[in-house]
mmJSON file of the N, C-alpha and C atoms, coordinates in Angstrom:
{"data_MODEL":{"atom_site":{
"group_PDB":["ATOM","ATOM","ATOM","ATOM","ATOM","ATOM","ATOM","ATOM","ATOM","ATOM","ATOM","ATOM","ATOM","ATOM","ATOM","ATOM","ATOM","ATOM","ATOM","ATOM","ATOM","ATOM","ATOM","ATOM","ATOM","ATOM","ATOM","ATOM","ATOM","ATOM","ATOM","ATOM","ATOM","ATOM","ATOM","ATOM","ATOM","ATOM","ATOM","ATOM","ATOM","ATOM","ATOM","ATOM","ATOM","ATOM","ATOM","ATOM","ATOM","ATOM","ATOM","ATOM","ATOM","ATOM","ATOM","ATOM","ATOM","ATOM","ATOM","ATOM","ATOM","ATOM","ATOM","ATOM","ATOM","ATOM","ATOM","ATOM","ATOM","ATOM","ATOM","ATOM","ATOM","ATOM","ATOM","ATOM","ATOM","ATOM","ATOM","ATOM","ATOM","ATOM","ATOM","ATOM","ATOM","ATOM","ATOM","ATOM","ATOM","ATOM","ATOM","ATOM","ATOM","ATOM","ATOM","ATOM","ATOM","ATOM","ATOM","ATOM","ATOM","ATOM","ATOM","ATOM","ATOM","ATOM","ATOM","ATOM","ATOM","ATOM","ATOM","ATOM","ATOM","ATOM","ATOM","ATOM","ATOM","ATOM","ATOM","ATOM","ATOM","ATOM","ATOM","ATOM","ATOM","ATOM","ATOM","ATOM","ATOM","ATOM","ATOM","ATOM","ATOM","ATOM","ATOM","ATOM","ATOM","ATOM","ATOM","ATOM","ATOM","ATOM","ATOM","ATOM","ATOM","ATOM","ATOM","ATOM","ATOM","ATOM","ATOM","ATOM","ATOM","ATOM","ATOM","ATOM","ATOM","ATOM","ATOM","ATOM","ATOM","ATOM","ATOM","ATOM","ATOM","ATOM","ATOM","ATOM","ATOM","ATOM","ATOM","ATOM","ATOM","ATOM","ATOM","ATOM","ATOM","ATOM","ATOM","ATOM","ATOM","ATOM","ATOM","ATOM","ATOM","ATOM","ATOM","ATOM","ATOM","ATOM","ATOM","ATOM","ATOM","ATOM","ATOM","ATOM","ATOM","ATOM","ATOM","ATOM","ATOM","ATOM","ATOM","ATOM","ATOM","ATOM","ATOM"],
"id":[1,2,3,4,5,6,7,8,9,10,11,12,13,14,15,16,17,18,19,20,21,22,23,24,25,26,27,28,29,30,31,32,33,34,35,36,37,38,39,40,41,42,43,44,45,46,47,48,49,50,51,52,53,54,55,56,57,58,59,60,61,62,63,64,65,66,67,68,69,70,71,72,73,74,75,76,77,78,79,80,81,82,83,84,85,86,87,88,89,90,91,92,93,94,95,96,97,98,99,100,101,102,103,104,105,106,107,108,109,110,111,112,113,114,115,116,117,118,119,120,121,122,123,124,125,126,127,128,129,130,131,132,133,134,135,136,137,138,139,140,141,142,143,144,145,146,147,148,149,150,151,152,153,154,155,156,157,158,159,160,161,162,163,164,165,166,167,168,169,170,171,172,173,174,175,176,177,178,179,180,181,182,183,184,185,186,187,188,189,190,191,192,193,194,195,196,197,198,199,200,201,202,203,204,205,206,207],
"type_symbol":["N","C","C","N","C","C","N","C","C","N","C","C","N","C","C","N","C","C","N","C","C","N","C","C","N","C","C","N","C","C","N","C","C","N","C","C","N","C","C","N","C","C","N","C","C","N","C","C","N","C","C","N","C","C","N","C","C","N","C","C","N","C","C","N","C","C","N","C","C","N","C","C","N","C","C","N","C","C","N","C","C","N","C","C","N","C","C","N","C","C","N","C","C","N","C","C","N","C","C","N","C","C","N","C","C","N","C","C","N","C","C","N","C","C","N","C","C","N","C","C","N","C","C","N","C","C","N","C","C","N","C","C","N","C","C","N","C","C","N","C","C","N","C","C","N","C","C","N","C","C","N","C","C","N","C","C","N","C","C","N","C","C","N","C","C","N","C","C","N","C","C","N","C","C","N","C","C","N","C","C","N","C","C","N","C","C","N","C","C","N","C","C","N","C","C","N","C","C","N","C","C","N","C","C","N","C","C"],
"label_atom_id":["N","CA","C","N","CA","C","N","CA","C","N","CA","C","N","CA","C","N","CA","C","N","CA","C","N","CA","C","N","CA","C","N","CA","C","N","CA","C","N","CA","C","N","CA","C","N","CA","C","N","CA","C","N","CA","C","N","CA","C","N","CA","C","N","CA","C","N","CA","C","N","CA","C","N","CA","C","N","CA","C","N","CA","C","N","CA","C","N","CA","C","N","CA","C","N","CA","C","N","CA","C","N","CA","C","N","CA","C","N","CA","C","N","CA","C","N","CA","C","N","CA","C","N","CA","C","N","CA","C","N","CA","C","N","CA","C","N","CA","C","N","CA","C","N","CA","C","N","CA","C","N","CA","C","N","CA","C","N","CA","C","N","CA","C","N","CA","C","N","CA","C","N","CA","C","N","CA","C","N","CA","C","N","CA","C","N","CA","C","N","CA","C","N","CA","C","N","CA","C","N","CA","C","N","CA","C","N","CA","C","N","CA","C","N","CA","C","N","CA","C","N","CA","C","N","CA","C","N","CA","C","N","CA","C","N","CA","C","N","CA","C"],
"label_alt_id":[null,null,null,null,null,null,null,null,null,null,null,null,null,null,null,null,null,null,null,null,null,null,null,null,null,null,null,null,null,null,null,null,null,null,null,null,null,null,null,null,null,null,null,null,null,null,null,null,null,null,null,null,null,null,null,null,null,null,null,null,null,null,null,null,null,null,null,null,null,null,null,null,null,null,null,null,null,null,null,null,null,null,null,null,null,null,null,null,null,null,null,null,null,null,null,null,null,null,null,null,null,null,null,null,null,null,null,null,null,null,null,null,null,null,null,null,null,null,null,null,null,null,null,null,null,null,null,null,null,null,null,null,null,null,null,null,null,null,null,null,null,null,null,null,null,null,null,null,null,null,null,null,null,null,null,null,null,null,null,null,null,null,null,null,null,null,null,null,null,null,null,null,null,null,null,null,null,null,null,null,null,null,null,null,null,null,null,null,null,null,null,null,null,null,null,null,null,null,null,null,null,null,null,null,null,null,null],
"label_comp_id":["MET","MET","MET","LEU","LEU","LEU","THR","THR","THR","THR","THR","THR","PHE","PHE","PHE","GLU","GLU","GLU","GLU","GLU","GLU","GLY","GLY","GLY","LEU","LEU","LEU","LYS","LYS","LYS","MET","MET","MET","ASP","ASP","ASP","ALA","ALA","ALA","ASP","ASP","ASP","VAL","VAL","VAL","PHE","PHE","PHE","ARG","ARG","ARG","LEU","LEU","LEU","SER","SER","SER","GLU","GLU","GLU","TYR","TYR","TYR","LEU","LEU","LEU","TYR","TYR","TYR","ARG","ARG","ARG","SER","SER","SER","ASN","ASN","ASN","VAL","VAL","VAL","LYS","LYS","LYS","ALA","ALA","ALA","TRP","TRP","TRP","LYS","LYS","LYS","ARG","ARG","ARG","LEU","LEU","LEU","GLU","GLU","GLU","LYS","LYS","LYS","ASP","ASP","ASP","GLY","GLY","GLY","LYS","LYS","LYS","ILE","ILE","ILE","PRO","PRO","PRO","LEU","LEU","LEU","SER","SER","SER","LYS","LYS","LYS","ASP","ASP","ASP","SER","SER","SER","ILE","ILE","ILE","SER","SER","SER","LYS","LYS","LYS","ILE","ILE","ILE","HIS","HIS","HIS","ILE","ILE","ILE","HIS","HIS","HIS","ILE","ILE","ILE","ASN","ASN","ASN","LYS","LYS","LYS","VAL","VAL","VAL","SER","SER","SER","PRO","PRO","PRO","GLY","GLY","GLY","ARG","ARG","ARG","LYS","LYS","LYS","THR","THR","THR","PHE","PHE","PHE","ALA","ALA","ALA","GLU","GLU","GLU","THR","THR","THR","ILE","ILE","ILE","THR","THR","THR","GLU","GLU","GLU"],
"label_asym_id":["A","A","A","A","A","A","A","A","A","A","A","A","A","A","A","A","A","A","A","A","A","A","A","A","A","A","A","A","A","A","A","A","A","A","A","A","A","A","A","A","A","A","A","A","A","A","A","A","A","A","A","A","A","A","A","A","A","A","A","A","A","A","A","A","A","A","A","A","A","A","A","A","A","A","A","A","A","A","A","A","A","A","A","A","A","A","A","A","A","A","A","A","A","A","A","A","A","A","A","A","A","A","A","A","A","A","A","A","A","A","A","A","A","A","A","A","A","A","A","A","A","A","A","A","A","A","A","A","A","A","A","A","A","A","A","A","A","A","A","A","A","A","A","A","A","A","A","A","A","A","A","A","A","A","A","A","A","A","A","A","A","A","A","A","A","A","A","A","A","A","A","A","A","A","A","A","A","A","A","A","A","A","A","A","A","A","A","A","A","A","A","A","A","A","A","A","A","A","A","A","A","A","A","A","A","A","A"],
"label_entity_id":["1","1","1","1","1","1","1","1","1","1","1","1","1","1","1","1","1","1","1","1","1","1","1","1","1","1","1","1","1","1","1","1","1","1","1","1","1","1","1","1","1","1","1","1","1","1","1","1","1","1","1","1","1","1","1","1","1","1","1","1","1","1","1","1","1","1","1","1","1","1","1","1","1","1","1","1","1","1","1","1","1","1","1","1","1","1","1","1","1","1","1","1","1","1","1","1","1","1","1","1","1","1","1","1","1","1","1","1","1","1","1","1","1","1","1","1","1","1","1","1","1","1","1","1","1","1","1","1","1","1","1","1","1","1","1","1","1","1","1","1","1","1","1","1","1","1","1","1","1","1","1","1","1","1","1","1","1","1","1","1","1","1","1","1","1","1","1","1","1","1","1","1","1","1","1","1","1","1","1","1","1","1","1","1","1","1","1","1","1","1","1","1","1","1","1","1","1","1","1","1","1","1","1","1","1","1","1"],
"label_seq_id":[1,1,1,2,2,2,3,3,3,4,4,4,5,5,5,6,6,6,7,7,7,8,8,8,9,9,9,10,10,10,11,11,11,12,12,12,13,13,13,14,14,14,15,15,15,16,16,16,17,17,17,18,18,18,19,19,19,20,20,20,21,21,21,22,22,22,23,23,23,24,24,24,25,25,25,26,26,26,27,27,27,28,28,28,29,29,29,30,30,30,31,31,31,32,32,32,33,33,33,34,34,34,35,35,35,36,36,36,37,37,37,38,38,38,39,39,39,40,40,40,41,41,41,42,42,42,43,43,43,44,44,44,45,45,45,46,46,46,47,47,47,48,48,48,49,49,49,50,50,50,51,51,51,52,52,52,53,53,53,54,54,54,55,55,55,56,56,56,57,57,57,58,58,58,59,59,59,60,60,60,61,61,61,62,62,62,63,63,63,64,64,64,65,65,65,66,66,66,67,67,67,68,68,68,69,69,69],
"pdbx_PDB_ins_code":[null,null,null,null,null,null,null,null,null,null,null,null,null,null,null,null,null,null,null,null,null,null,null,null,null,null,null,null,null,null,null,null,null,null,null,null,null,null,null,null,null,null,null,null,null,null,null,null,null,null,null,null,null,null,null,null,null,null,null,null,null,null,null,null,null,null,null,null,null,null,null,null,null,null,null,null,null,null,null,null,null,null,null,null,null,null,null,null,null,null,null,null,null,null,null,null,null,null,null,null,null,null,null,null,null,null,null,null,null,null,null,null,null,null,null,null,null,null,null,null,null,null,null,null,null,null,null,null,null,null,null,null,null,null,null,null,null,null,null,null,null,null,null,null,null,null,null,null,null,null,null,null,null,null,null,null,null,null,null,null,null,null,null,null,null,null,null,null,null,null,null,null,null,null,null,null,null,null,null,null,null,null,null,null,null,null,null,null,null,null,null,null,null,null,null,null,null,null,null,null,null,null,null,null,null,null,null],
"Cartn_x":[58.408,57.023,56.241,56.793,56.112,55.951,56.973,56.902,55.777,55.668,54.605,53.239,53.082,51.816,51.472,52.456,52.223,51.865,52.505,52.162,50.736,50.337,48.96,47.965,48.314,47.43,47.232,48.288,48.181,47.182,47.088,46.179,44.849,44.651,43.454,43.28,44.398,44.392,44.874,44.247,44.613,45.547,46.821,47.758,48.007,47.861,48.072,46.761,45.649,44.317,43.959,44.25,43.982,42.49,41.699,40.255,39.695,40.156,39.687,40.109,41.341,41.822,40.964,40.67,39.829,38.433,37.877,36.549,36.498,37.523,37.545,37.842,38.583,38.952,38.019,37.38,36.527,35.486,34.449,33.455,32.726,32.549,31.884,32.702,34.023,34.894,34.904,34.925,34.913,33.645,32.491,31.223,31.192,31.829,31.853,32.75,33.828,34.812,34.629,33.962,33.917,33.135,33.575,32.899,32.896,31.729,31.582,32.252,32.179,32.688,34.167,34.861,36.277,36.66,37.759,38.248,39.07,38.749,39.556,40.956,41.961,43.345,44.08,45.057,45.928,47.346,48.294,49.685,49.831,49.033,49.112,48.471,47.686,47.0,47.981,49.093,50.024,50.956,50.994,51.903,51.493,50.26,49.757,49.703,50.239,50.142,51.432,51.285,52.421,52.347,53.444,53.45,54.339,53.812,54.565,54.712,55.947,56.21,56.738,56.128,56.591,57.297,58.525,59.27,58.774,58.437,57.923,59.049,59.256,60.282,59.685,60.335,59.795,59.955,60.734,60.921,62.039,62.608,63.721,64.995,66.079,67.373,68.105,67.878,68.547,67.508,67.906,67.016,67.632,68.158,68.736,67.598,67.931,66.924,66.451,65.173,64.617,64.43,64.457,64.308,65.628,66.167,67.417,67.157,67.965,67.767,68.513],
"Cartn_y":[71.568,71.241,72.468,73.185,74.364,75.426,75.587,76.57,76.21,74.936,74.477,74.774,74.497,74.745,76.231,77.081,78.534,79.057,78.527,78.949,78.527,77.359,76.913,77.822,78.285,79.209,80.501,80.992,82.22,82.051,80.825,80.554,79.987,79.938,79.349,77.901,77.158,75.764,74.861,73.724,72.716,71.72,72.088,71.304,69.903,69.711,68.392,67.639,68.204,67.588,67.243,68.152,67.928,67.836,68.634,68.604,67.236,66.71,65.391,64.302,64.384,63.39,63.405,64.603,64.702,64.156,64.485,64.001,62.478,61.848,60.387,59.711,60.381,59.747,60.113,61.303,61.731,62.721,62.188,63.039,63.955,63.528,64.389,65.643,65.485,66.647,67.53,66.912,67.677,68.527,67.938,68.675,69.835,69.649,70.708,71.876,71.577,72.596,73.206,72.499,72.936,74.225,74.972,76.184,76.126,76.135,76.042,74.798,73.692,72.427,72.169,73.033,72.79,73.32,72.856,73.27,74.55,75.616,76.834,76.564,76.859,76.608,77.915,77.857,78.995,78.461,79.345,78.925,78.031,78.264,77.463,76.078,75.873,74.592,73.43,73.658,72.567,72.299,73.166,72.981,71.806,71.373,70.283,68.952,68.891,67.698,66.897,65.6,64.686,63.891,63.876,63.237,61.998,60.911,59.663,59.385,59.22,58.977,57.564,56.832,55.491,55.535,55.078,55.035,53.843,54.08,53.027,52.53,51.238,50.634,50.323,50.75,50.475,49.016,48.243,46.84,46.598,47.657,47.535,47.986,47.304,47.693,48.635,48.495,49.355,50.056,51.125,51.884,52.044,50.96,50.978,51.123,51.685,51.848,50.49,50.366,49.094,49.053,50.213,50.269,50.743,49.985,50.365,50.465,51.221,51.415,50.386],
"Cartn_z":[139.947,140.128,140.624,141.566,142.094,141.014,140.179,139.099,138.126,137.805,136.907,137.509,138.8,139.485,139.457,139.741,139.76,138.372,137.335,135.973,135.635,136.1,135.906,136.598,137.805,138.523,137.743,137.097,136.303,135.159,134.63,133.509,133.992,135.324,135.925,135.458,135.472,135.038,136.173,136.289,137.282,136.586,136.442,135.638,136.196,137.472,138.07,138.309,137.836,137.93,139.374,140.279,141.698,141.983,141.296,141.486,141.099,139.983,139.546,140.528,141.013,141.973,143.246,143.744,144.935,144.656,143.493,143.125,143.135,142.565,142.468,143.806,144.681,145.947,147.107,147.058,148.165,147.634,147.027,146.37,147.354,148.59,149.578,149.857,150.004,150.223,148.984,147.795,146.554,146.455,146.784,146.711,147.694,148.839,149.849,149.399,148.671,148.31,146.928,146.032,144.631,144.426,143.443,142.986,141.462,140.862,139.403,138.827,139.541,139.025,139.194,139.93,140.177,141.554,142.052,143.365,143.192,143.915,143.824,144.392,143.6,144.004,144.249,145.147,145.413,145.57,145.73,145.903,147.132,148.166,149.385,149.222,148.191,148.004,147.887,147.239,146.978,148.16,149.136,150.27,151.152,151.055,151.894,151.158,149.948,149.121,149.206,149.38,149.368,148.074,147.336,146.031,146.065,145.524,145.386,143.899,143.44,142.028,141.863,140.955,140.63,139.285,139.254,138.009,137.209,135.964,135.103,134.221,134.224,133.381,132.013,130.934,129.611,129.19,129.935,129.596,128.612,128.052,127.111,127.783,127.467,128.019,127.071,125.773,124.801,123.951,123.37,122.509,121.126,120.592,119.254,118.245,117.084,116.042,115.571,115.332,114.881,113.369,112.742,111.288,110.688,109.775,109.112,107.628,106.955,105.508,104.724],
"occupancy":[1.0,1.0,1.0,1.0,1.0,1.0,1.0,1.0,1.0,1.0,1.0,1.0,1.0,1.0,1.0,1.0,1.0,1.0,1.0,1.0,1.0,1.0,1.0,1.0,1.0,1.0,1.0,1.0,1.0,1.0,1.0,1.0,1.0,1.0,1.0,1.0,1.0,1.0,1.0,1.0,1.0,1.0,1.0,1.0,1.0,1.0,1.0,1.0,1.0,1.0,1.0,1.0,1.0,1.0,1.0,1.0,1.0,1.0,1.0,1.0,1.0,1.0,1.0,1.0,1.0,1.0,1.0,1.0,1.0,1.0,1.0,1.0,1.0,1.0,1.0,1.0,1.0,1.0,1.0,1.0,1.0,1.0,1.0,1.0,1.0,1.0,1.0,1.0,1.0,1.0,1.0,1.0,1.0,1.0,1.0,1.0,1.0,1.0,1.0,1.0,1.0,1.0,1.0,1.0,1.0,1.0,1.0,1.0,1.0,1.0,1.0,1.0,1.0,1.0,1.0,1.0,1.0,1.0,1.0,1.0,1.0,1.0,1.0,1.0,1.0,1.0,1.0,1.0,1.0,1.0,1.0,1.0,1.0,1.0,1.0,1.0,1.0,1.0,1.0,1.0,1.0,1.0,1.0,1.0,1.0,1.0,1.0,1.0,1.0,1.0,1.0,1.0,1.0,1.0,1.0,1.0,1.0,1.0,1.0,1.0,1.0,1.0,1.0,1.0,1.0,1.0,1.0,1.0,1.0,1.0,1.0,1.0,1.0,1.0,1.0,1.0,1.0,1.0,1.0,1.0,1.0,1.0,1.0,1.0,1.0,1.0,1.0,1.0,1.0,1.0,1.0,1.0,1.0,1.0,1.0,1.0,1.0,1.0,1.0,1.0,1.0,1.0,1.0,1.0,1.0,1.0,1.0],
"B_iso_or_equiv":[0.0,0.0,0.0,0.0,0.0,0.0,0.0,0.0,0.0,0.0,0.0,0.0,0.0,0.0,0.0,0.0,0.0,0.0,0.0,0.0,0.0,0.0,0.0,0.0,0.0,0.0,0.0,0.0,0.0,0.0,0.0,0.0,0.0,0.0,0.0,0.0,0.0,0.0,0.0,0.0,0.0,0.0,0.0,0.0,0.0,0.0,0.0,0.0,0.0,0.0,0.0,0.0,0.0,0.0,0.0,0.0,0.0,0.0,0.0,0.0,0.0,0.0,0.0,0.0,0.0,0.0,0.0,0.0,0.0,0.0,0.0,0.0,0.0,0.0,0.0,0.0,0.0,0.0,0.0,0.0,0.0,0.0,0.0,0.0,0.0,0.0,0.0,0.0,0.0,0.0,0.0,0.0,0.0,0.0,0.0,0.0,0.0,0.0,0.0,0.0,0.0,0.0,0.0,0.0,0.0,0.0,0.0,0.0,0.0,0.0,0.0,0.0,0.0,0.0,0.0,0.0,0.0,0.0,0.0,0.0,0.0,0.0,0.0,0.0,0.0,0.0,0.0,0.0,0.0,0.0,0.0,0.0,0.0,0.0,0.0,0.0,0.0,0.0,0.0,0.0,0.0,0.0,0.0,0.0,0.0,0.0,0.0,0.0,0.0,0.0,0.0,0.0,0.0,0.0,0.0,0.0,0.0,0.0,0.0,0.0,0.0,0.0,0.0,0.0,0.0,0.0,0.0,0.0,0.0,0.0,0.0,0.0,0.0,0.0,0.0,0.0,0.0,0.0,0.0,0.0,0.0,0.0,0.0,0.0,0.0,0.0,0.0,0.0,0.0,0.0,0.0,0.0,0.0,0.0,0.0,0.0,0.0,0.0,0.0,0.0,0.0,0.0,0.0,0.0,0.0,0.0,0.0],
"pdbx_formal_charge":[null,null,null,null,null,null,null,null,null,null,null,null,null,null,null,null,null,null,null,null,null,null,null,null,null,null,null,null,null,null,null,null,null,null,null,null,null,null,null,null,null,null,null,null,null,null,null,null,null,null,null,null,null,null,null,null,null,null,null,null,null,null,null,null,null,null,null,null,null,null,null,null,null,null,null,null,null,null,null,null,null,null,null,null,null,null,null,null,null,null,null,null,null,null,null,null,null,null,null,null,null,null,null,null,null,null,null,null,null,null,null,null,null,null,null,null,null,null,null,null,null,null,null,null,null,null,null,null,null,null,null,null,null,null,null,null,null,null,null,null,null,null,null,null,null,null,null,null,null,null,null,null,null,null,null,null,null,null,null,null,null,null,null,null,null,null,null,null,null,null,null,null,null,null,null,null,null,null,null,null,null,null,null,null,null,null,null,null,null,null,null,null,null,null,null,null,null,null,null,null,null,null,null,null,null,null,null],
"auth_seq_id":[1,1,1,2,2,2,3,3,3,4,4,4,5,5,5,6,6,6,7,7,7,8,8,8,9,9,9,10,10,10,11,11,11,12,12,12,13,13,13,14,14,14,15,15,15,16,16,16,17,17,17,18,18,18,19,19,19,20,20,20,21,21,21,22,22,22,23,23,23,24,24,24,25,25,25,26,26,26,27,27,27,28,28,28,29,29,29,30,30,30,31,31,31,32,32,32,33,33,33,34,34,34,35,35,35,36,36,36,37,37,37,38,38,38,39,39,39,40,40,40,41,41,41,42,42,42,43,43,43,44,44,44,45,45,45,46,46,46,47,47,47,48,48,48,49,49,49,50,50,50,51,51,51,52,52,52,53,53,53,54,54,54,55,55,55,56,56,56,57,57,57,58,58,58,59,59,59,60,60,60,61,61,61,62,62,62,63,63,63,64,64,64,65,65,65,66,66,66,67,67,67,68,68,68,69,69,69],
"auth_comp_id":["MET","MET","MET","LEU","LEU","LEU","THR","THR","THR","THR","THR","THR","PHE","PHE","PHE","GLU","GLU","GLU","GLU","GLU","GLU","GLY","GLY","GLY","LEU","LEU","LEU","LYS","LYS","LYS","MET","MET","MET","ASP","ASP","ASP","ALA","ALA","ALA","ASP","ASP","ASP","VAL","VAL","VAL","PHE","PHE","PHE","ARG","ARG","ARG","LEU","LEU","LEU","SER","SER","SER","GLU","GLU","GLU","TYR","TYR","TYR","LEU","LEU","LEU","TYR","TYR","TYR","ARG","ARG","ARG","SER","SER","SER","ASN","ASN","ASN","VAL","VAL","VAL","LYS","LYS","LYS","ALA","ALA","ALA","TRP","TRP","TRP","LYS","LYS","LYS","ARG","ARG","ARG","LEU","LEU","LEU","GLU","GLU","GLU","LYS","LYS","LYS","ASP","ASP","ASP","GLY","GLY","GLY","LYS","LYS","LYS","ILE","ILE","ILE","PRO","PRO","PRO","LEU","LEU","LEU","SER","SER","SER","LYS","LYS","LYS","ASP","ASP","ASP","SER","SER","SER","ILE","ILE","ILE","SER","SER","SER","LYS","LYS","LYS","ILE","ILE","ILE","HIS","HIS","HIS","ILE","ILE","ILE","HIS","HIS","HIS","ILE","ILE","ILE","ASN","ASN","ASN","LYS","LYS","LYS","VAL","VAL","VAL","SER","SER","SER","PRO","PRO","PRO","GLY","GLY","GLY","ARG","ARG","ARG","LYS","LYS","LYS","THR","THR","THR","PHE","PHE","PHE","ALA","ALA","ALA","GLU","GLU","GLU","THR","THR","THR","ILE","ILE","ILE","THR","THR","THR","GLU","GLU","GLU"],
"auth_asym_id":["A","A","A","A","A","A","A","A","A","A","A","A","A","A","A","A","A","A","A","A","A","A","A","A","A","A","A","A","A","A","A","A","A","A","A","A","A","A","A","A","A","A","A","A","A","A","A","A","A","A","A","A","A","A","A","A","A","A","A","A","A","A","A","A","A","A","A","A","A","A","A","A","A","A","A","A","A","A","A","A","A","A","A","A","A","A","A","A","A","A","A","A","A","A","A","A","A","A","A","A","A","A","A","A","A","A","A","A","A","A","A","A","A","A","A","A","A","A","A","A","A","A","A","A","A","A","A","A","A","A","A","A","A","A","A","A","A","A","A","A","A","A","A","A","A","A","A","A","A","A","A","A","A","A","A","A","A","A","A","A","A","A","A","A","A","A","A","A","A","A","A","A","A","A","A","A","A","A","A","A","A","A","A","A","A","A","A","A","A","A","A","A","A","A","A","A","A","A","A","A","A","A","A","A","A","A","A"],
"auth_atom_id":["N","CA","C","N","CA","C","N","CA","C","N","CA","C","N","CA","C","N","CA","C","N","CA","C","N","CA","C","N","CA","C","N","CA","C","N","CA","C","N","CA","C","N","CA","C","N","CA","C","N","CA","C","N","CA","C","N","CA","C","N","CA","C","N","CA","C","N","CA","C","N","CA","C","N","CA","C","N","CA","C","N","CA","C","N","CA","C","N","CA","C","N","CA","C","N","CA","C","N","CA","C","N","CA","C","N","CA","C","N","CA","C","N","CA","C","N","CA","C","N","CA","C","N","CA","C","N","CA","C","N","CA","C","N","CA","C","N","CA","C","N","CA","C","N","CA","C","N","CA","C","N","CA","C","N","CA","C","N","CA","C","N","CA","C","N","CA","C","N","CA","C","N","CA","C","N","CA","C","N","CA","C","N","CA","C","N","CA","C","N","CA","C","N","CA","C","N","CA","C","N","CA","C","N","CA","C","N","CA","C","N","CA","C","N","CA","C","N","CA","C","N","CA","C","N","CA","C","N","CA","C","N","CA","C","N","CA","C","N","CA","C"],
"pdbx_PDB_model_num":[1,1,1,1,1,1,1,1,1,1,1,1,1,1,1,1,1,1,1,1,1,1,1,1,1,1,1,1,1,1,1,1,1,1,1,1,1,1,1,1,1,1,1,1,1,1,1,1,1,1,1,1,1,1,1,1,1,1,1,1,1,1,1,1,1,1,1,1,1,1,1,1,1,1,1,1,1,1,1,1,1,1,1,1,1,1,1,1,1,1,1,1,1,1,1,1,1,1,1,1,1,1,1,1,1,1,1,1,1,1,1,1,1,1,1,1,1,1,1,1,1,1,1,1,1,1,1,1,1,1,1,1,1,1,1,1,1,1,1,1,1,1,1,1,1,1,1,1,1,1,1,1,1,1,1,1,1,1,1,1,1,1,1,1,1,1,1,1,1,1,1,1,1,1,1,1,1,1,1,1,1,1,1,1,1,1,1,1,1,1,1,1,1,1,1,1,1,1,1,1,1,1,1,1,1,1,1]
}}}
């Protein structure tokens, strides 16, 4: 995850859409921090973020082919 974030910084890209998340959750903080419509990110920006991942179940137990010849 950190490698992905750092590669995004090299391309000046917000790969995890952190600016959008902040905008949607706390627009006042976003307005205070934004520059040219986005939040300036650095390598230290991600050190303060806590991530929660929810595993999504596809609802299928098997992945057998459904089309046969």
